[in-house]
C-alpha positions in Angstrom: 16.0 26.2 15.5 13.1 24.7 17.3 13.2 20.9 17.6 10.6 19.0 19.7 12.2 16.8 22.3 10.1 14.7 24.7 10.1 11.4 26.5 9.4 8.2 24.7 6.0 6.6 25.2 6.7 3.6 27.5 5.4 0.4 25.9 5.2 -1.1 29.4 2.1 1.0 30.2 -1.0 -1.1 30.2 -2.6 -1.0 26.7 -6.3 -0.3 26.2 -8.5 -3.4 26.2 -8.8 -3.4 22.4 -5.1 -2.5 21.6 -2.0 -4.3 20.7 1.3 -2.5 21.0 4.5 -3.3 19.1 7.9 -1.7 18.7 10.9 -2.0 16.4 14.4 -0.7 17.0 16.9 -0.2 14.1 20.5 0.9 14.5 22.5 2.0 11.5 26.2 2.1 12.3 28.4 5.0 11.1 25.6 6.9 9.4 27.8 9.8 8.3 30.1 7.5 6.4 27.2 5.7 4.7 25.6 9.0 3.8 28.8 10.1 2.1 29.3 6.8 0.2 25.7 6.4 -1.0 24.2 8.7 -3.5 20.7 10.1 -3.8 18.1 7.4 -4.3 20.2 4.6 -2.7 18.9 3.0 0.5 19.9 0.8 3.4 17.4 -1.9 4.2 16.5 -2.9 7.8 16.0 -6.4 8.9 12.5 -7.7 8.7 10.7 -7.2 12.0 8.1 -9.8 13.0 5.7 -9.0 15.7 2.6 -11.2 16.3 1.1 -11.7 12.9 2.7 -8.6 11.5 5.9 -8.0 9.5 7.6 -4.6 8.9 10.6 -3.4 7.1 12.2 0.0 6.8 14.5 1.5 4.1 16.6 4.5 4.9 17.9 6.8 2.2 20.9 8.4 4.0 21.7 10.8 1.1 18.0 11.4 0.4 15.6 10.2 -2.2 15.2 13.6 -3.9 17.3 16.2 -2.1 20.7 15.6 -0.5 20.0 17.7 2.6 17.1 15.4 3.6 17.2 11.8 4.7 14.2 9.8 3.5 12.5 6.8 5.0 10.2 4.1 3.7 8.2 2.1 6.2 6.6 -1.0 4.7 3.9 -3.2 6.3 4.6 -6.4 4.4 2.3 -8.7 6.3 -0.8 -8.1 8.4 -3.9 -10.0 9.6 -6.6 -10.1 7.0 -9.3 -8.0 8.7 -9.3 -4.2 8.3 -7.3 -2.7 11.2 -6.8 0.8 12.7 -3.1 1.3 12.8 -1.1 4.1 14.5 2.5 4.6 13.8 5.1 6.8 15.6 8.7 7.2 14.4 11.5 8.4 16.6 15.2 9.1 16.5 17.0 8.4 19.7 19.0 11.1 21.4 22.6 10.1 22.0 23.2 12.7 24.7 20.0 12.2 26.7 19.2 8.5 26.6 15.8 9.0 28.3 14.7 11.5 25.7 14.0 11.2 22.0 13.0 13.4 19.1 9.5 12.8 17.8 6.8 14.2 15.6 3.2 13.6 14.9 1.5 10.3 14.8 0.3 8.6 11.6 -3.2 7.1 11.7 -4.3 4.6 9.1 -7.2 2.2 8.4 -5.4 -0.7 6.8 -7.1 -3.3 4.6 -3.9 -4.6 3.0 -0.2 -4.3 3.3 1.0 -0.9 2.4 4.1 1.4 2.2 4.5 4.8 3.7 7.0 7.3 2.4 8.6 10.0 4.5 10.4 11.9 1.8 11.7 14.6 4.2 12.2 12.4 7.2 14.9 14.5 8.8 17.8 16.9 7.9 21.2 15.4 8.7 22.8 18.7 9.9 20.0 19.1 12.4 20.6 15.7 13.8 24.3 16.6 14.5 23.6 20.0 16.0 21.1 18.4 18.4 23.3 15.5 19.5 21.0 13.0 17.8 24.0 11.7 15.8 27.7 11.7 16.8 30.3 12.4 14.1 31.1 8.7 13.7 28.2 7.2 15.6 25.1 5.3 14.7 21.6 6.5 13.9 19.0 4.8 16.1 15.4 4.7 14.8 12.5 3.4 16.8 9.0 2.7 15.4 6.1 2.2 17.7 2.8 0.8 16.5 -0.6 0.7 18.2 -3.1 -1.6 16.5 -6.7 -2.2 17.4 -7.4 -5.8 18.2 -9.8 -7.8 16.0 -12.9 -8.2 18.2 -14.2 -11.2 16.3 -14.6 -14.5 18.2 -11.6 -16.7 18.6 -12.9 -19.2 16.1 -13.5 -16.5 13.4 -10.5 -17.5 11.4 -11.5 -21.1 11.1 -15.1 -20.1 10.3 -14.0 -17.6 7.7 -11.8 -20.2 6.0 -14.6 -22.7 6.0 -17.0 -20.1 4.5 -14.4 -19.3 1.9 -14.2 -23.0 0.9 -18.0 -23.2 0.9 -18.3 -20.1 -1.4 -15.7 -21.5 -3.7 -17.8 -24.7 -4.0 -20.8 -22.6 -4.7 -18.9 -20.8 -7.5 -17.6 -24.1 -9.0 -20.9 -26.0 -8.8 -23.4 -23.2 -9.5 -25.6 -24.7 -6.7 -28.4 -22.3 -5.6 -27.4 -19.8 -8.3 -29.9 -17.0 -8.8 -28.1 -14.7 -11.2 -25.9 -15.2 -14.3 -23.0 -13.2 -15.6 -22.2 -13.5 -19.3 -18.8 -12.6 -20.7 -18.0 -11.0 -24.1 -17.5 -14.4 -25.6 -20.9 -15.6 -24.4 -19.6 -17.8 -21.6 -22.1 -17.9 -18.7 -21.2 -17.9 -15.0 -23.9 -19.0 -12.5 -23.5 -16.7 -9.5 -25.3 -15.7 -6.3 -26.7 -12.1 -5.9 -26.2 -12.0 -2.1 -22.4 -12.7 -2.5 -22.0 -10.3 -5.4 -23.8 -7.6 -3.4 -21.5 -8.0 -0.5 -18.3 -7.7 -2.5 -19.2 -5.3 -5.3 -20.7 -1.8 -4.9 -21.9 -2.1 -8.6 -23.9 -5.2 -8.0 -25.2 -3.9 -4.6 -26.6 -0.9 -6.5 -27.9 -3.0 -9.3 -29.9 -5.4 -7.1 -31.5 -2.4 -5.3 -33.2 -1.5 -8.6 -35.9 -4.1 -8.8 -37.2 -2.8 -12.1 -33.8 -3.0 -13.9 -33.7 -5.2 -17.0 -30.8 -7.3 -15.6 -32.6 -7.9 -12.3 -35.8 -8.9 -14.0 -34.0 -11.3 -16.4 -31.6 -12.4 -13.6 -28.7 -11.9 -16.1 -26.1 -9.3 -17.0 -24.0 -9.4 -20.2 -20.6 -7.6 -20.2 -19.8 -7.1 -23.9 -16.3 -5.7 -23.0 -15.2 -8.1 -20.2 -13.6 -11.4 -21.2 -14.3 -14.8 -19.6 -10.7 -14.8 -18.3 -11.2 -11.5 -16.5 -14.6 -12.5 -15.1 -13.0 -15.7 -13.7 -10.3 -13.7 -11.9 -12.9 -11.3 -10.5 -15.3 -14.1 -9.3 -12.4 -16.1 -7.9 -11.6 -13.1 -5.7 -15.2 -12.3 -4.8 -16.0 -15.9 -3.7 -12.7 -16.5 -1.8 -12.0 -13.1 -0.3 -9.7 -14.2 2.4 -6.5 -13.3 0.7 -6.5 -9.5 0.3 -2.8 -9.5 1.4 -1.7 -11.7 -1.5 -0.3 -10.3 -4.7 -1.9 -11.1 -8.0 0.3 -12.7 -10.7 1.9 -10.1 -13.0 0.0 -11.4 -16.0 -3.4 -11.1 -14.2 -3.0 -7.3 -13.7 -4.2 -6.4 -17.2 -5.8 -3.2 -18.4 -9.1 -5.0 -18.8 -9.0 -6.2 -15.2 -8.2 -2.7 -13.8 -11.0 -1.1 -15.9 -13.4 -3.9 -14.7 -12.6 -3.5 -11.1 -13.0 0.3 -11.4 -16.4 -0.2 -13.1 -17.7 -2.9 -10.7 -16.3 -1.1 -7.6 -14.6 -4.0 -5.8 -12.5 -2.3 -3.1 -10.8 -5.4 -1.8 -9.6 -6.5 -5.3 -8.4 -2.9 -5.9 -6.3 -3.3 -2.7 -4.8 -6.5 -4.0 -4.0 -4.8 -7.3 -2.4 -1.9 -5.4 -0.2 -4.2 -3.4 0.9 -5.9 -6.6 1.6 -2.6 -8.3 4.2 -1.5 -5.7 5.9 -4.9 -5.5 8.9 -5.7 -7.8 8.9 -2.3 -9.6 11.1 -2.1 -12.7 11.8 0.5 -15.3 9.9 -1.7 -17.8 6.6 -1.9 -15.8 6.4 1.4 -13.9 4.6 3.4 -16.6 2.0 0.6 -17.0 1.5 0.5 -13.3 1.2 4.2 -12.9 -1.7 4.2 -15.4 -3.4 1.4 -13.5 -2.9 3.1 -10.1 -4.3 6.3 -11.5 -7.4 4.5 -12.9 -8.2 2.9 -9.6 -7.4 6.1 -7.6 -4.8 4.3 -5.5 -3.2 7.5 -4.2 -0.5 6.1 -2.0 0.6 3.5 -4.5 0.6 6.1 -7.2 2.9 8.3 -5.1 5.2 5.3 -4.6 5.4 4.7 -8.3 5.9 8.4 -9.1 8.9 8.5 -6.8 10.4 5.4 -8.5 9.7 7.0 -11.9 11.3 10.3 -10.9 14.5 8.6 -9.6 14.7 6.4 -12.8 13.0 8.5 -15.4 16.1 8.7 -17.8 16.1 5.0 -18.2 12.3 4.7 -18.1 12.1 7.1 -21.1 13.8 4.4 -23.2 11.2 1.7 -22.5 8.5 0.5 -24.9 5.7 1.3 -22.4 6.9 5.0 -22.2 7.0 5.3 -26.0 3.6 3.7 -26.4 1.9 6.0 -23.8 3.5 9.1 -25.2 2.1 8.2 -28.7 -1.3 7.1 -27.5 -2.0 9.5 -24.6 0.5 12.3 -24.4 -1.7 14.2 -22.0 -1.5 11.4 -19.4 2.3 11.2 -20.0 2.6 14.9 -19.3 0.5 14.5 -16.1 3.0 11.9 -14.9 5.9 14.3 -15.5 4.0 17.0 -13.7 3.4 14.8 -10.7 7.0 13.7 -10.7 8.1 17.4 -10.5 5.6 18.1 -7.7 6.8 15.1 -5.7 9.9 17.1 -4.8 7.6 19.1 -2.6 4.8 16.6 -1.8 6.7 13.3 -1.5 6.5 13.6 2.3 3.2 11.7 2.8 3.6 12.2 6.5 6.3 14.4 8.0 7.1 13.3 11.5 9.9 15.8 12.0 9.6 19.6 11.6 12.9 21.3 11.2 13.7 24.9 10.4 17.2 25.7 9.0 
């Protein structure tokens, strides 16, 4: 069995000029006993780790999420600064025999625009931990997470300026002052808007305004026969006050119409907000609906998270109204969900920091 052992990256080393380094240490006492008592799909939550403007939490599945020989880990970034950030994560298990050494694997590199959750379905194999002195028979499991984040290079007063701009944009939306383009809902309600703001937030409008000969551009008006005033209000509220991509939407706001509209209008930041909402407060009653939404917006990581939840709880989910409705209306999509759930036994490991051979 070949297991990679090397020294921990010292966080005391001077960081690069544009970097912020953070670390979290989590100790789970008597891991073997917890593994025996908890069944597959049950997890132990870590404390919430707060570093700078970030918050993190881990969930360890001692008996595995899908297979008992594996231990699974979920690493959640629950709060982050608003601007998009390059984020590098390394996960380690401390070695009980050689304190100065640890077991490690590959790094995970992400470009984050919103809080997200990473699943390590095959985080490690318990037997390998014992054989390599990473866990004593009645000892703790020690997990360390190290994060390297690129600093936001905006000026120090950027936050205040962004907020003031957000207030100004909101006032423009409410008043219609300086409006040069009108959006009309399916009910005929008109919304005075501003082409420069729409272009900056929506790929659909950016492409539309590049076509100077388009009927909508000439008439300075677009009519959406299939988008209600309520949905347009939700979309415009986000477009004009885009300082809250980390905030969840209200459950009642995430409608099929909104998801279809965001997909059509190509609004990435609103798609991120929807994705964050979809993986929060999952239940057997809403997971099918959320899977359909995540699939429509091509939210791959959120879809994987929902598929895992569905797979663990599918017996109960199959008794819900959403399941019965989807099976009747779109049996092909329902079969696709079952196929993806079956495949997740092999592909659930979004990133595999540890490579073991039995």
